[in-house]
All heavy atoms as TSV, in Angstrom:
chain	resi	resn	atom	element	x	y	z
A	1	GLY	N	N	47.605	-65.868	79.600
A	1	GLY	CA	C	46.327	-65.252	79.639
A	1	GLY	C	C	46.370	-63.799	79.265
A	1	GLY	O	O	47.385	-63.282	78.815
A	2	GLY	N	N	45.229	-63.168	79.518
A	2	GLY	CA	C	45.034	-61.765	79.142
A	2	GLY	C	C	46.068	-60.846	79.728
A	2	GLY	O	O	47.232	-61.160	79.725
A	3	GLY	N	N	45.680	-59.740	80.207
A	3	GLY	CA	C	46.641	-58.818	80.793
A	3	GLY	C	C	46.935	-57.665	79.875
A	3	GLY	O	O	46.451	-57.599	78.754
A	4	ARG	N	N	47.744	-56.763	80.398
A	4	ARG	CA	C	48.054	-55.552	79.639
A	4	ARG	C	C	49.433	-55.652	79.027
A	4	ARG	O	O	50.236	-56.479	79.397
A	4	ARG	CB	C	48.006	-54.336	80.566
A	4	ARG	CG	C	46.603	-54.068	81.059
A	4	ARG	CD	C	46.619	-52.912	81.984
A	4	ARG	NE	N	47.235	-53.324	83.262
A	4	ARG	CZ	C	47.146	-52.640	84.376
A	4	ARG	NH1	N	46.507	-51.509	84.398
A	4	ARG	NH2	N	47.709	-53.060	85.477
A	5	GLY	N	N	49.671	-54.739	78.106
A	5	GLY	CA	C	51.005	-54.647	77.522
A	5	GLY	C	C	51.123	-55.478	76.263
A	5	GLY	O	O	50.299	-56.345	75.990
A	6	GLY	N	N	52.152	-55.199	75.522
A	6	GLY	CA	C	52.321	-55.872	74.249
A	6	GLY	C	C	53.463	-56.853	74.257
A	6	GLY	O	O	54.155	-57.003	73.259
A	7	GLY	N	N	53.742	-57.483	75.370
A	7	GLY	CA	C	54.864	-58.412	75.410
A	7	GLY	C	C	56.074	-57.781	76.043
A	7	GLY	O	O	56.082	-56.622	76.432
A	8	ARG	N	N	57.123	-58.561	76.120
A	8	ARG	CA	C	58.335	-58.065	76.798
A	8	ARG	C	C	59.281	-57.411	75.828
A	8	ARG	O	O	59.478	-57.877	74.726
A	8	ARG	CB	C	59.031	-59.248	77.457
A	8	ARG	CG	C	58.201	-59.856	78.564
A	8	ARG	CD	C	58.939	-61.006	79.161
A	8	ARG	NE	N	60.236	-60.560	79.652
A	8	ARG	CZ	C	60.700	-60.821	80.838
A	8	ARG	NH1	N	59.985	-61.524	81.668
A	8	ARG	NH2	N	61.875	-60.400	81.226
A	9	GLY	N	N	59.897	-56.337	76.292
A	9	GLY	CA	C	60.998	-55.727	75.557
A	9	GLY	C	C	60.610	-54.893	74.362
A	9	GLY	O	O	61.476	-54.495	73.599
A	10	GLY	N	N	59.345	-54.575	74.162
A	10	GLY	CA	C	58.979	-53.797	72.992
A	10	GLY	C	C	58.733	-52.341	73.332
A	10	GLY	O	O	58.605	-51.971	74.489
A	11	GLY	N	N	58.667	-51.514	72.309
A	11	GLY	CA	C	58.243	-50.145	72.486
A	11	GLY	C	C	59.223	-49.192	73.115
A	11	GLY	O	O	58.821	-48.193	73.674
A	12	ARG	N	N	60.503	-49.468	73.045
A	12	ARG	CA	C	61.457	-48.535	73.645
A	12	ARG	C	C	62.267	-47.805	72.602
A	12	ARG	O	O	63.302	-47.240	72.906
A	12	ARG	CB	C	62.378	-49.275	74.603
A	12	ARG	CG	C	61.567	-49.810	75.762
A	12	ARG	CD	C	62.350	-50.030	76.978
A	12	ARG	NE	N	63.413	-49.078	77.175
A	12	ARG	CZ	C	63.882	-48.742	78.355
A	12	ARG	NH1	N	63.375	-49.282	79.422
A	12	ARG	NH2	N	64.861	-47.907	78.479
A	13	GLY	N	N	61.857	-47.842	71.362
A	13	GLY	CA	C	62.541	-47.070	70.337
A	13	GLY	C	C	63.861	-47.678	69.892
A	13	GLY	O	O	64.704	-47.007	69.339
A	14	GLY	N	N	64.068	-48.952	70.129
A	14	GLY	CA	C	65.335	-49.581	69.782
A	14	GLY	C	C	65.565	-49.693	68.290
A	14	GLY	O	O	66.698	-49.816	67.852
A	15	GLY	N	N	64.506	-49.605	67.480
A	15	GLY	CA	C	64.670	-49.767	66.051
A	15	GLY	C	C	65.127	-48.521	65.326
A	15	GLY	O	O	65.478	-48.559	64.173
A	16	ARG	N	N	65.113	-47.375	66.003
A	16	ARG	CA	C	65.507	-46.136	65.350
A	16	ARG	C	C	67.022	-46.007	65.342
A	16	ARG	O	O	67.683	-46.361	66.300
A	16	ARG	CB	C	64.912	-44.938	66.081
A	16	ARG	CG	C	63.408	-44.937	66.028
A	16	ARG	CD	C	62.834	-43.634	66.515
A	16	ARG	NE	N	63.683	-42.988	67.501
A	16	ARG	CZ	C	63.252	-42.618	68.700
A	16	ARG	NH1	N	62.029	-42.839	69.057
A	16	ARG	NH2	N	64.071	-42.005	69.526
A	17	GLY	N	N	67.536	-45.436	64.277
A	17	GLY	CA	C	68.989	-45.299	64.128
A	17	GLY	C	C	69.594	-44.346	65.105
A	17	GLY	O	O	70.355	-44.705	65.982
A	18	GLY	N	N	69.274	-43.065	65.000
A	18	GLY	CA	C	69.854	-42.076	65.891
A	18	GLY	C	C	71.201	-41.601	65.374
A	18	GLY	O	O	71.489	-41.648	64.200
A	19	MET	N	N	72.056	-41.139	66.289
A	19	MET	CA	C	73.357	-40.593	65.916
A	19	MET	C	C	74.316	-41.720	65.545
A	19	MET	O	O	74.614	-42.565	66.364
A	19	MET	CB	C	73.950	-39.806	67.094
A	19	MET	CG	C	73.135	-38.634	67.512
A	19	MET	SD	S	73.298	-37.303	66.340
A	19	MET	CE	C	71.850	-36.367	66.725
A	20	LYS	N	N	74.746	-41.703	64.317
A	20	LYS	CA	C	75.688	-42.712	63.850
A	20	LYS	C	C	77.107	-42.143	63.934
A	20	LYS	O	O	77.317	-40.945	63.830
A	20	LYS	CB	C	75.400	-43.089	62.391
A	20	LYS	CG	C	74.048	-43.745	62.198
A	20	LYS	CD	C	74.022	-45.106	62.831
A	20	LYS	CE	C	72.701	-45.792	62.540
A	20	LYS	NZ	N	72.548	-47.028	63.247
A	21	GLY	N	N	78.073	-43.011	64.123
A	21	GLY	CA	C	79.458	-42.586	64.213
A	21	GLY	C	C	79.916	-41.911	62.926
A	21	GLY	O	O	79.564	-42.334	61.847
A	22	GLY	N	N	80.667	-40.834	63.074
A	22	GLY	CA	C	81.207	-40.135	61.927
A	22	GLY	C	C	80.251	-39.160	61.269
A	22	GLY	O	O	80.584	-38.579	60.253
A	23	SER	N	N	79.074	-38.995	61.832
A	23	SER	CA	C	78.115	-38.055	61.248
A	23	SER	C	C	78.569	-36.631	61.498
A	23	SER	O	O	79.216	-36.338	62.491
A	23	SER	CB	C	76.735	-38.248	61.876
A	23	SER	OG	O	76.223	-39.511	61.605
A	24	ASN	N	N	78.205	-35.741	60.568
A	24	ASN	CA	C	78.465	-34.332	60.789
A	24	ASN	C	C	77.312	-33.789	61.618
A	24	ASN	O	O	76.194	-33.680	61.142
A	24	ASN	CB	C	78.566	-33.583	59.459
A	24	ASN	CG	C	79.849	-33.904	58.735
A	24	ASN	OD1	O	80.838	-34.268	59.365
A	24	ASN	ND2	N	79.844	-33.794	57.428
A	25	VAL	N	N	77.615	-33.467	62.866
A	25	VAL	CA	C	76.584	-33.028	63.802
A	25	VAL	C	C	76.976	-31.652	64.328
A	25	VAL	O	O	78.134	-31.430	64.674
A	25	VAL	CB	C	76.455	-34.019	64.984
A	25	VAL	CG1	C	75.451	-33.517	65.994
A	25	VAL	CG2	C	76.056	-35.386	64.461
A	26	VAL	N	N	76.004	-30.747	64.354
A	26	VAL	CA	C	76.228	-29.417	64.912
A	26	VAL	C	C	75.512	-29.381	66.264
A	26	VAL	O	O	74.331	-29.708	66.351
A	26	VAL	CB	C	75.668	-28.316	63.986
A	26	VAL	CG1	C	75.804	-26.952	64.615
A	26	VAL	CG2	C	76.353	-28.376	62.642
A	27	VAL	N	N	76.246	-29.008	67.307
A	27	VAL	CA	C	75.655	-28.927	68.641
A	27	VAL	C	C	75.454	-27.459	68.989
A	27	VAL	O	O	76.397	-26.669	68.925
A	27	VAL	CB	C	76.560	-29.613	69.686
A	27	VAL	CG1	C	75.970	-29.470	71.073
A	27	VAL	CG2	C	76.758	-31.073	69.328
A	28	GLU	N	N	74.214	-27.100	69.341
A	28	GLU	CA	C	73.918	-25.718	69.699
A	28	GLU	C	C	73.157	-25.689	71.012
A	28	GLU	O	O	72.469	-26.667	71.353
A	28	GLU	CB	C	73.137	-25.042	68.578
A	28	GLU	CG	C	71.913	-25.777	68.135
A	28	GLU	CD	C	71.342	-25.218	66.843
A	28	GLU	OE1	O	72.102	-24.955	65.912
A	28	GLU	OE2	O	70.112	-25.068	66.787
A	29	PRO	N	N	73.264	-24.597	71.761
A	29	PRO	CA	C	72.605	-24.527	73.062
A	29	PRO	C	C	71.072	-24.526	72.936
A	29	PRO	O	O	70.532	-23.999	71.972
A	29	PRO	CB	C	73.070	-23.206	73.650
A	29	PRO	CG	C	74.125	-22.694	72.764
A	29	PRO	CD	C	74.073	-23.431	71.471
A	30	HIS	N	N	70.431	-25.138	73.885
A	30	HIS	CA	C	68.976	-25.125	73.972
A	30	HIS	C	C	68.574	-23.937	74.848
A	30	HIS	O	O	69.431	-23.309	75.476
A	30	HIS	CB	C	68.513	-26.443	74.633
A	30	HIS	CG	C	67.037	-26.675	74.582
A	30	HIS	ND1	N	66.208	-26.290	75.596
A	30	HIS	CD2	C	66.256	-27.274	73.650
A	30	HIS	CE1	C	64.961	-26.643	75.292
A	30	HIS	NE2	N	64.968	-27.230	74.105
A	31	ARG	N	N	67.285	-23.619	74.882
A	31	ARG	CA	C	66.855	-22.483	75.707
A	31	ARG	C	C	66.982	-22.772	77.194
A	31	ARG	O	O	67.017	-21.849	77.992
A	31	ARG	CB	C	65.436	-22.076	75.362
A	31	ARG	CG	C	64.402	-23.132	75.680
A	31	ARG	CD	C	63.030	-22.667	75.281
A	31	ARG	NE	N	62.069	-23.743	75.515
A	31	ARG	CZ	C	60.820	-23.668	75.204
A	31	ARG	NH1	N	60.337	-22.587	74.628
A	31	ARG	NH2	N	60.021	-24.671	75.449
A	32	HIS	N	N	67.063	-24.048	77.568
A	32	HIS	CA	C	67.254	-24.408	78.972
A	32	HIS	C	C	68.744	-24.650	79.220
A	32	HIS	O	O	69.405	-25.358	78.458
A	32	HIS	CB	C	66.450	-25.651	79.328
A	32	HIS	CG	C	64.964	-25.460	79.195
A	32	HIS	ND1	N	64.259	-24.587	79.982
A	32	HIS	CD2	C	64.074	-26.014	78.340
A	32	HIS	CE1	C	62.981	-24.625	79.627
A	32	HIS	NE2	N	62.839	-25.470	78.632
A	33	GLU	N	N	69.257	-24.098	80.284
A	33	GLU	CA	C	70.681	-24.202	80.596
A	33	GLU	C	C	71.083	-25.654	80.813
A	33	GLU	O	O	70.377	-26.416	81.468
A	33	GLU	CB	C	70.966	-23.385	81.860
A	33	GLU	CG	C	72.443	-23.318	82.209
A	33	GLU	CD	C	72.704	-22.452	83.426
A	33	GLU	OE1	O	71.796	-21.727	83.857
A	33	GLU	OE2	O	73.840	-22.515	83.938
A	34	GLY	N	N	72.228	-26.029	80.259
A	34	GLY	CA	C	72.756	-27.376	80.437
A	34	GLY	C	C	72.230	-28.390	79.436
A	34	GLY	O	O	72.623	-29.539	79.458
A	35	ILE	N	N	71.331	-27.961	78.552
A	35	ILE	CA	C	70.778	-28.853	77.536
A	35	ILE	C	C	71.168	-28.296	76.167
A	35	ILE	O	O	71.186	-27.097	75.956
A	35	ILE	CB	C	69.250	-28.968	77.667
A	35	ILE	CG1	C	68.903	-29.545	79.042
A	35	ILE	CG2	C	68.663	-29.825	76.543
A	35	ILE	CD1	C	67.434	-29.662	79.311
A	36	PHE	N	N	71.489	-29.196	75.245
A	36	PHE	CA	C	71.920	-28.819	73.912
A	36	PHE	C	C	71.138	-29.604	72.884
A	36	PHE	O	O	70.586	-30.661	73.186
A	36	PHE	CB	C	73.427	-29.083	73.750
A	36	PHE	CG	C	74.250	-28.370	74.781
A	36	PHE	CD1	C	74.517	-28.947	76.004
A	36	PHE	CD2	C	74.754	-27.097	74.536
A	36	PHE	CE1	C	75.265	-28.293	76.975
A	36	PHE	CE2	C	75.502	-26.425	75.483
A	36	PHE	CZ	C	75.751	-27.029	76.704
A	37	VAL	N	N	71.112	-29.098	71.650
A	37	VAL	CA	C	70.473	-29.789	70.534
A	37	VAL	C	C	71.565	-30.215	69.579
A	37	VAL	O	O	72.343	-29.378	69.104
A	37	VAL	CB	C	69.445	-28.877	69.826
A	37	VAL	CG1	C	68.809	-29.611	68.649
A	37	VAL	CG2	C	68.393	-28.379	70.794
A	38	ALA	N	N	71.650	-31.516	69.316
A	38	ALA	CA	C	72.596	-32.039	68.329
A	38	ALA	C	C	71.846	-32.158	67.017
A	38	ALA	O	O	70.931	-32.978	66.883
A	38	ALA	CB	C	73.123	-33.395	68.773
A	39	ARG	N	N	72.188	-31.309	66.056
A	39	ARG	CA	C	71.492	-31.301	64.760
A	39	ARG	C	C	72.314	-32.060	63.739
A	39	ARG	O	O	73.453	-31.722	63.453
A	39	ARG	CB	C	71.257	-29.865	64.309
A	39	ARG	CG	C	70.390	-29.079	65.273
A	39	ARG	CD	C	69.759	-27.887	64.587
A	39	ARG	NE	N	68.975	-27.100	65.518
A	39	ARG	CZ	C	67.700	-27.334	65.782
A	39	ARG	NH1	N	67.085	-28.330	65.209
A	39	ARG	NH2	N	67.042	-26.566	66.631
A	40	GLY	N	N	71.720	-33.094	63.202
A	40	GLY	CA	C	72.357	-33.890	62.172
A	40	GLY	C	C	71.280	-34.455	61.278
A	40	GLY	O	O	70.301	-33.783	60.971
A	41	LYS	N	N	71.425	-35.715	60.874
A	41	LYS	CA	C	70.373	-36.366	60.089
A	41	LYS	C	C	69.081	-36.386	60.885
A	41	LYS	O	O	68.007	-36.157	60.367
A	41	LYS	CB	C	70.810	-37.787	59.726
A	41	LYS	CG	C	69.831	-38.509	58.858
A	41	LYS	CD	C	70.339	-39.873	58.470
A	41	LYS	CE	C	69.309	-40.596	57.609
A	41	LYS	NZ	N	69.735	-41.967	57.322
A	42	GLU	N	N	69.191	-36.667	62.175
A	42	GLU	CA	C	68.071	-36.570	63.103
A	42	GLU	C	C	68.513	-35.688	64.254
A	42	GLU	O	O	69.635	-35.823	64.735
A	42	GLU	CB	C	67.681	-37.947	63.645
A	42	GLU	CG	C	67.112	-38.882	62.599
A	42	GLU	CD	C	66.691	-40.207	63.192
A	42	GLU	OE1	O	66.770	-40.359	64.420
A	42	GLU	OE2	O	66.284	-41.066	62.420
A	43	ASP	N	N	67.653	-34.793	64.719
A	43	ASP	CA	C	67.986	-33.940	65.855
A	43	ASP	C	C	67.822	-34.724	67.154
A	43	ASP	O	O	66.991	-35.630	67.244
A	43	ASP	CB	C	67.082	-32.712	65.899
A	43	ASP	CG	C	67.325	-31.780	64.721
A	43	ASP	OD1	O	68.285	-32.016	63.970
A	43	ASP	OD2	O	66.560	-30.823	64.559
A	44	ALA	N	N	68.631	-34.378	68.148
A	44	ALA	CA	C	68.556	-35.052	69.442
A	44	ALA	C	C	68.859	-34.053	70.542
A	44	ALA	O	O	69.680	-33.145	70.363
A	44	ALA	CB	C	69.548	-36.214	69.506
A	45	LEU	N	N	68.199	-34.208	71.674
A	45	LEU	CA	C	68.542	-33.422	72.858
A	45	LEU	C	C	69.697	-34.114	73.567
A	45	LEU	O	O	69.666	-35.340	73.759
A	45	LEU	CB	C	67.345	-33.322	73.810
A	45	LEU	CG	C	66.203	-32.435	73.363
A	45	LEU	CD1	C	65.066	-32.513	74.356
A	45	LEU	CD2	C	66.657	-30.997	73.209
A	46	VAL	N	N	70.707	-33.354	73.941
A	46	VAL	CA	C	71.874	-33.915	74.606
A	46	VAL	C	C	72.252	-33.071	75.813
A	46	VAL	O	O	71.885	-31.901	75.901
A	46	VAL	CB	C	73.085	-34.021	73.633
A	46	VAL	CG1	C	72.782	-34.982	72.500
A	46	VAL	CG2	C	73.460	-32.676	73.061
A	47	THR	N	N	72.974	-33.679	76.733
A	47	THR	CA	C	73.496	-32.984	77.904
A	47	THR	C	C	74.977	-33.307	78.036
A	47	THR	O	O	75.482	-34.241	77.409
A	47	THR	CB	C	72.782	-33.443	79.198
A	47	THR	OG1	O	72.940	-34.853	79.355
A	47	THR	CG2	C	71.304	-33.104	79.162
A	48	LEU	N	N	75.672	-32.525	78.834
A	48	LEU	CA	C	77.075	-32.795	79.098
A	48	LEU	C	C	77.194	-33.962	80.063
A	48	LEU	O	O	76.403	-34.086	81.003
A	48	LEU	CB	C	77.763	-31.567	79.713
A	48	LEU	CG	C	77.952	-30.378	78.781
A	48	LEU	CD1	C	78.557	-29.213	79.541
A	48	LEU	CD2	C	78.827	-30.738	77.598
A	49	ASN	N	N	78.182	-34.809	79.837
A	49	ASN	CA	C	78.413	-35.954	80.703
A	49	ASN	C	C	79.287	-35.517	81.869
A	49	ASN	O	O	80.348	-34.926	81.682
A	49	ASN	CB	C	79.097	-37.070	79.895
A	49	ASN	CG	C	79.130	-38.377	80.619
A	49	ASN	OD1	O	78.976	-38.426	81.828
A	49	ASN	ND2	N	79.302	-39.445	79.864
A	50	SER	N	N	78.836	-35.803	83.096
A	50	SER	CA	C	79.620	-35.411	84.269
A	50	SER	C	C	80.863	-36.267	84.436
A	50	SER	O	O	81.810	-35.876	85.106
A	50	SER	CB	C	78.762	-35.479	85.528
A	50	SER	OG	O	78.289	-36.789	85.705
A	51	THR	N	N	80.872	-37.462	83.826
A	51	THR	CA	C	82.045	-38.333	83.841
A	51	THR	C	C	82.350	-38.744	82.411
A	51	THR	O	O	81.903	-39.790	81.942
A	51	THR	CB	C	81.798	-39.599	84.695
A	51	THR	OG1	O	80.602	-40.228	84.230
A	51	THR	CG2	C	81.647	-39.249	86.158
A	52	PRO	N	N	83.086	-37.888	81.661
A	52	PRO	CA	C	83.357	-38.161	80.246
A	52	PRO	C	C	83.966	-39.538	80.012
A	52	PRO	O	O	84.841	-39.975	80.759
A	52	PRO	CB	C	84.339	-37.063	79.845
A	52	PRO	CG	C	84.081	-35.965	80.817
A	52	PRO	CD	C	83.688	-36.645	82.103
A	53	GLY	N	N	83.459	-40.220	79.007
A	53	GLY	CA	C	83.973	-41.538	78.656
A	53	GLY	C	C	83.297	-42.675	79.397
A	53	GLY	O	O	83.606	-43.836	79.157
A	54	VAL	N	N	82.396	-42.385	80.333
A	54	VAL	CA	C	81.734	-43.425	81.115
A	54	VAL	C	C	80.234	-43.355	80.876
A	54	VAL	O	O	79.628	-42.306	81.047
A	54	VAL	CB	C	82.026	-43.232	82.634
A	54	VAL	CG1	C	81.302	-44.279	83.449
A	54	VAL	CG2	C	83.521	-43.293	82.893
A	55	ALA	N	N	79.639	-44.469	80.467
A	55	ALA	CA	C	78.184	-44.556	80.288
A	55	ALA	C	C	77.604	-45.209	81.534
A	55	ALA	O	O	77.831	-46.377	81.801
A	55	ALA	CB	C	77.837	-45.359	79.056
A	56	VAL	N	N	76.874	-44.441	82.329
A	56	VAL	CA	C	76.307	-44.951	83.572
A	56	VAL	C	C	75.031	-45.730	83.315
A	56	VAL	O	O	74.792	-46.786	83.875
A	56	VAL	CB	C	76.044	-43.788	84.557
A	56	VAL	CG1	C	75.415	-44.299	85.845
A	56	VAL	CG2	C	77.342	-43.052	84.878
A	57	TYR	N	N	74.189	-45.212	82.436
A	57	TYR	CA	C	72.892	-45.818	82.171
A	57	TYR	C	C	72.804	-46.490	80.813
A	57	TYR	O	O	71.728	-46.751	80.319
A	57	TYR	CB	C	71.786	-44.742	82.271
A	57	TYR	CG	C	71.750	-44.059	83.604
A	57	TYR	CD1	C	72.204	-42.757	83.756
A	57	TYR	CD2	C	71.264	-44.721	84.727
A	57	TYR	CE1	C	72.178	-42.125	84.978
A	57	TYR	CE2	C	71.228	-44.101	85.965
A	57	TYR	CZ	C	71.680	-42.805	86.087
A	57	TYR	OH	O	71.648	-42.190	87.303
A	58	GLY	N	N	73.941	-46.726	80.175
A	58	GLY	CA	C	73.936	-47.334	78.851
A	58	GLY	C	C	73.512	-46.367	77.746
A	58	GLY	O	O	73.091	-46.779	76.680
A	59	GLU	N	N	73.652	-45.068	78.014
A	59	GLU	CA	C	73.221	-44.065	77.046
A	59	GLU	C	C	74.196	-43.974	75.874
A	59	GLU	O	O	75.355	-44.366	75.999
A	59	GLU	CB	C	73.118	-42.688	77.728
A	59	GLU	CG	C	74.432	-42.133	78.236
A	59	GLU	CD	C	74.810	-42.600	79.634
A	59	GLU	OE1	O	74.205	-43.538	80.138
A	59	GLU	OE2	O	75.750	-42.007	80.189
A	60	LYS	N	N	73.710	-43.494	74.753
A	60	LYS	CA	C	74.572	-43.248	73.620
A	60	LYS	C	C	75.363	-41.970	73.883
A	60	LYS	O	O	74.860	-41.050	74.510
A	60	LYS	CB	C	73.753	-43.092	72.335
A	60	LYS	CG	C	73.066	-44.352	71.919
A	60	LYS	CD	C	72.302	-44.156	70.645
A	60	LYS	CE	C	71.613	-45.443	70.251
A	60	LYS	NZ	N	70.830	-45.279	69.034
A	61	ARG	N	N	76.580	-41.914	73.380
A	61	ARG	CA	C	77.428	-40.746	73.603
A	61	ARG	C	C	77.963	-40.251	72.277
A	61	ARG	O	O	78.225	-41.027	71.378
A	61	ARG	CB	C	78.586	-41.115	74.521
A	61	ARG	CG	C	78.117	-41.501	75.909
A	61	ARG	CD	C	79.297	-41.944	76.731
A	61	ARG	NE	N	80.102	-42.854	75.914
A	61	ARG	CZ	C	80.605	-43.983	76.351
A	61	ARG	NH1	N	80.437	-44.354	77.571
A	61	ARG	NH2	N	81.319	-44.750	75.566
A	62	ILE	N	N	78.135	-38.941	72.188
A	62	ILE	CA	C	78.805	-38.348	71.033
A	62	ILE	C	C	79.928	-37.477	71.572
A	62	ILE	O	O	79.850	-36.944	72.672
A	62	ILE	CB	C	77.847	-37.522	70.151
A	62	ILE	CG1	C	77.231	-36.364	70.937
A	62	ILE	CG2	C	76.764	-38.395	69.559
A	62	ILE	CD1	C	76.417	-35.417	70.070
A	63	SER	N	N	80.982	-37.367	70.805
A	63	SER	CA	C	82.098	-36.509	71.177
A	63	SER	C	C	82.078	-35.271	70.277
A	63	SER	O	O	81.822	-35.384	69.081
A	63	SER	CB	C	83.433	-37.234	70.994
A	63	SER	OG	O	83.491	-38.320	71.879
A	64	VAL	N	N	82.361	-34.133	70.870
A	64	VAL	CA	C	82.351	-32.876	70.131
A	64	VAL	C	C	83.727	-32.251	70.221
A	64	VAL	O	O	84.289	-32.131	71.312
A	64	VAL	CB	C	81.283	-31.917	70.718
A	64	VAL	CG1	C	81.309	-30.585	70.000
A	64	VAL	CG2	C	79.912	-32.541	70.648
A	65	GLU	N	N	84.257	-31.872	69.067
A	65	GLU	CA	C	85.527	-31.150	69.042
A	65	GLU	C	C	85.220	-29.670	69.144
A	65	GLU	O	O	84.501	-29.117	68.315
A	65	GLU	CB	C	86.289	-31.449	67.765
A	65	GLU	CG	C	86.744	-32.897	67.660
A	65	GLU	CD	C	87.524	-33.134	66.384
A	65	GLU	OE1	O	88.033	-32.156	65.805
A	65	GLU	OE2	O	87.627	-34.300	65.989
A	66	LEU	N	N	85.763	-29.034	70.166
A	66	LEU	CA	C	85.534	-27.594	70.366
A	66	LEU	C	C	86.501	-26.803	69.500
A	66	LEU	O	O	87.654	-27.193	69.339
A	66	LEU	CB	C	85.728	-27.228	71.830
A	66	LEU	CG	C	84.770	-27.908	72.804
A	66	LEU	CD1	C	85.138	-27.545	74.248
A	66	LEU	CD2	C	83.353	-27.516	72.514
A	67	PRO	N	N	86.041	-25.686	68.934
A	67	PRO	CA	C	86.952	-24.858	68.144
A	67	PRO	C	C	88.023	-24.253	69.050
A	67	PRO	O	O	87.776	-24.004	70.232
A	67	PRO	CB	C	86.049	-23.774	67.570
A	67	PRO	CG	C	84.854	-23.744	68.456
A	67	PRO	CD	C	84.706	-25.139	69.011
A	68	PRO	N	N	89.207	-24.018	68.514
A	68	PRO	CA	C	90.260	-23.421	69.339
A	68	PRO	C	C	89.875	-22.010	69.770
A	68	PRO	O	O	89.267	-21.265	69.009
A	68	PRO	CB	C	91.482	-23.404	68.421
A	68	PRO	CG	C	90.938	-23.518	67.046
A	68	PRO	CD	C	89.636	-24.255	67.147
A	69	THR	N	N	90.219	-21.686	70.995
A	69	THR	CA	C	89.909	-20.354	71.507
A	69	THR	C	C	91.187	-19.519	71.551
A	69	THR	O	O	92.294	-20.061	71.658
A	69	THR	CB	C	89.320	-20.440	72.931
A	69	THR	OG1	O	90.262	-21.102	73.782
A	69	THR	CG2	C	88.025	-21.208	72.943
A	70	ALA	N	N	91.029	-18.229	71.456
A	70	ALA	CA	C	92.196	-17.327	71.512
A	70	ALA	C	C	92.669	-17.266	72.940
A	70	ALA	O	O	91.899	-17.046	73.856
A	70	ALA	CB	C	91.796	-15.950	71.022
A	71	ASP	N	N	93.963	-17.464	73.130
A	71	ASP	CA	C	94.484	-17.347	74.496
A	71	ASP	C	C	95.056	-15.960	74.717
A	71	ASP	O	O	95.096	-15.139	73.800
A	71	ASP	CB	C	95.524	-18.438	74.790
A	71	ASP	CG	C	96.730	-18.368	73.872
A	71	ASP	OD1	O	97.266	-17.276	73.679
A	71	ASP	OD2	O	97.144	-19.419	73.368
A	72	ALA	N	N	95.483	-15.693	75.915
A	72	ALA	CA	C	95.918	-14.352	76.289
A	72	ALA	C	C	97.105	-13.858	75.451
A	72	ALA	O	O	97.246	-12.671	75.228
A	72	ALA	CB	C	96.266	-14.313	77.765
A	73	SER	N	N	97.959	-14.780	74.993
A	73	SER	CA	C	99.135	-14.344	74.262
A	73	SER	C	C	98.813	-13.897	72.835
A	73	SER	O	O	99.640	-13.255	72.208
A	73	SER	CB	C	100.175	-15.477	74.233
A	73	SER	OG	O	99.664	-16.578	73.553
A	74	THR	N	N	97.634	-14.256	72.320
A	74	THR	CA	C	97.325	-13.878	70.958
A	74	THR	C	C	96.346	-12.720	70.854
A	74	THR	O	O	96.007	-12.295	69.769
A	74	THR	CB	C	96.731	-15.081	70.182
A	74	THR	OG1	O	95.543	-15.490	70.850
A	74	THR	CG2	C	97.707	-16.220	70.113
A	75	THR	N	N	95.873	-12.220	71.979
A	75	THR	CA	C	94.913	-11.124	71.940
A	75	THR	C	C	95.649	-9.789	71.899
A	75	THR	O	O	96.763	-9.663	72.379
A	75	THR	CB	C	93.974	-11.154	73.158
A	75	THR	OG1	O	94.767	-11.054	74.332
A	75	THR	CG2	C	93.156	-12.403	73.191
A	76	THR	N	N	95.008	-8.796	71.313
A	76	THR	CA	C	95.605	-7.457	71.292
A	76	THR	C	C	95.028	-6.649	72.424
A	76	THR	O	O	93.812	-6.597	72.602
A	76	THR	CB	C	95.311	-6.777	69.951
A	76	THR	OG1	O	93.928	-6.739	69.745
A	76	THR	CG2	C	95.968	-7.514	68.805
A	77	PRO	N	N	95.852	-6.024	73.219
A	77	PRO	CA	C	95.348	-5.265	74.371
A	77	PRO	C	C	94.610	-3.996	73.932
A	77	PRO	O	O	94.969	-3.370	72.941
A	77	PRO	CB	C	96.607	-4.912	75.151
A	77	PRO	CG	C	97.716	-4.994	74.158
A	77	PRO	CD	C	97.296	-6.005	73.133
A	78	GLN	N	N	93.560	-3.681	74.663
A	78	GLN	CA	C	92.821	-2.438	74.414
A	78	GLN	C	C	93.502	-1.299	75.158
A	78	GLN	O	O	93.921	-1.458	76.288
A	78	GLN	CB	C	91.383	-2.607	74.939
A	78	GLN	CG	C	90.576	-3.659	74.212
A	78	GLN	CD	C	90.196	-3.212	72.816
A	78	GLN	OE1	O	89.988	-2.049	72.580
A	78	GLN	NE2	N	90.114	-4.162	71.896
A	79	LYS	N	N	93.622	-0.167	74.513
A	79	LYS	CA	C	94.284	0.982	75.161
A	79	LYS	C	C	93.291	2.054	75.485
A	79	LYS	O	O	92.335	2.279	74.829
A	79	LYS	CB	C	95.367	1.546	74.255
A	79	LYS	CG	C	96.515	0.567	74.113
A	79	LYS	CD	C	97.637	1.211	73.373
A	79	LYS	CE	C	98.785	0.216	73.298
A	79	LYS	NZ	N	99.942	0.743	72.722
């Protein structure tokens, strides 16, 4: 019979591609702390995972390689 809604399982954005593996994605900070923007073919809002490697809610995950940072042994002391 009648009722509301358009059937089961529709309308959740499952048909959109999103972040594909191997894409060149640039991650930059958002104006809100703890939120980042992943800029690639399509932009996406992302957050840090509190348990890396574990999907709690079935969310998509991307891995980011951080640039190497200078450690104390390679810095020049200020005099």
